[in-house]
Residue, then its C-alpha position, 0 to 999 in steps of 0.5 A: m180567353r174569357w175563362l183565361l182572363i177569369l182564372a187569371l184574375g182568381l190567381c190575382a185575388g189569391a195572391a192578394a187574399q194570401a198578404r197579410t197584414l198587421e195594424t200597429s201604431l205605425g200602420p199596417l205592417g206586413i206578417d209573413r209566414i217563414a216556417d211552419g208544422l212547427d209542434e210546439p216551438w220554444g226557442l229562436a237564433f239567427l245563423p250568420d248565413g241567414g239561417f235560423l235554428v228553431t227548439e221544439r218543446d219535445g227535443r228537435l232542433l231544427r236548422f233553416g236556410a234564409d227563406g225558411g220553409q222546411g226544416s232539417p233535423v240537427q242530431g247531437l242533442p242532450e236528452v232531454v225530459a219533455r214532460g210539464q213545462g220541460g224540454l228542449l228549451d232555449v238556443m243561443v248562438p253566440r257572436d263568434f259563431q263563424t270561428s267557434r261554430e258553438v250552439w248553446l242549448s238549455f233543457s230539462q235533464a233527469g235525475a234522481g228525484g225529478a229534473g232540474t234545468a240544464l245549459g250544455m254547447g256543441r258545435l254545429a258541423e259544416g252543413g248543419t247537420r250535427l252538434e258534435g261533442f255536445r256537453t252539458v255545462f251546468a245542470a240544476r239539481p233534479t226536483p219534482g214536477g214539472r214546472h217553472f225550468g226557465s230559462r232562456i239564455v243570452e251572450g252578454a256584453d261582457g262575452l259571459i253566457y247568462l241563464t234564467i232558471g224558474d223556481r220550480g213551481t214551488g209555490h209562494e211557501g217555497l223559499e228556493a228562489q231567495d236561498p242563494t245556494v241553490p239555482e232555483g230562481k236565480v239569473m246565472a252567469f257562465r264562461r264560454d268554458g262552461s265555469p260560473a262567472v260569479a263568485r260571492e261569499g255564501w252564494l252559489p257560484g255563477v247566480v247573479s241575482l236571485g227572487h224570480r219566479n219564472p223567467q222565460g225571457a231574457a235580452l240586451d238593451g243598447q247599453g248592454r244591460l241585462w233584462v229579463v221578464e218572469h210570469g207571476a202568480q195570478g197577476g204580478d208578471e214582470l219586467n226586470l232590469i238585472r243587477d249583480g247580488a239584487n233580490y227580485g222579491w219572489p215569493v217575499i214580495s208580488y203585485g199578484q194575488d195567490y191562484g184563487g185569491g189571497r196575498i202572496g209574501e208580506g206584500s209588493e214592497k220592502p227594503g232590500m228588495e228591488q222593484p220591476a220595472h213595469y208588472w202586468d195585472p192581470s197576466i199576460a203570461p209573457s215569454g221571449l223578450m227582444i229590445h229593438s235597436g231602431r233599425m227597420f223601425p226608428e220609431w220603436q228604438g229601445d221599445v220593449f217586446t215580449g210576447s203572450l202566452n195566455t192571451s195571444f198578442l205581441s207586446r210593445l212596451d214604450p219605456d219613454r211614455g213609463h212603459a205604455e203598452e201597445r198590443i198586436e195581435g191578429p190571427e198569427t200571434g197566438r201563444v207567442r213563445d219568442v221574440r226576435e229582432g232579425p239581422d235587418g230589424a225585422i221583428w221575428f217571432l214563434s206561435v205556439i198555436e200557429g206552429a210556425v215563424f212569423r216575421l213583421s215588417r215593413 
């Protein structure tokens, strides 16, 4: 009996040790490991049945049940260039999934001379084992190098599909992000049939805004407005509210410096170019973006969440306090790649270092 009692106490102590919390301004919140064993997870999207999809940069799409656990590979994906920062990137499930069964993906696609950011969609077969009829609806021109593909996909309040594209790492001497006739360094919009949704004289069809460096987070706020976070150089990461036809300055203006020091472009301001809603200096390498609805955490309604890839925390910005920042960190927040609000208002995120999906909740 004595040994049974010791064993029981040991099991209880082990269970208590596994119950993790993260300290936040709301007090300790529970942190649950929903799925692990992932190889560089990049994007996360929820399915109406409570399950979810996760992309891995090397080209795998995994489908999980509501309880997480072991993911099942989804077949029928496009070929990707998993090189440098490229690969299988974001995943988006539109609001009408119950009837359309559509799943949208962004990825780096090979072409003569290099690779470019591409966007496509397929229909998830019943049973969730395959994307049927996948087709690429847009592909940026292939360029050399393996940096700054972007990219996030957002279904807008207007029903359009928005895609963010990086400048492809041409540096501040290259002006592709300022050239409205090419897709690099842009936010673009497409209709559900894949056709460009914006037409402006002298601009590439589909381009909404220009002057972006490497936007790796995008989300809607409670008013249906589109926001992005993008990487600066050495300092100068930005949070931007996207306006149709606006120029966000890169590489003419920036709050960062060149790697190793030195001014970028013409300074931090110029007429006709937008100022960020918030910028980070030094850089945090922001990735993923979520603006909280207030479900589960009413105190955080409207607050902006993004991950940090270089200093390993979850960043919360409070717009009512001038975007004052809280940094939520623990062993689980190692290189946060994506952040999403779950159906019940919990905060879900992907950790590259842990190779895992986590859920932060009350």
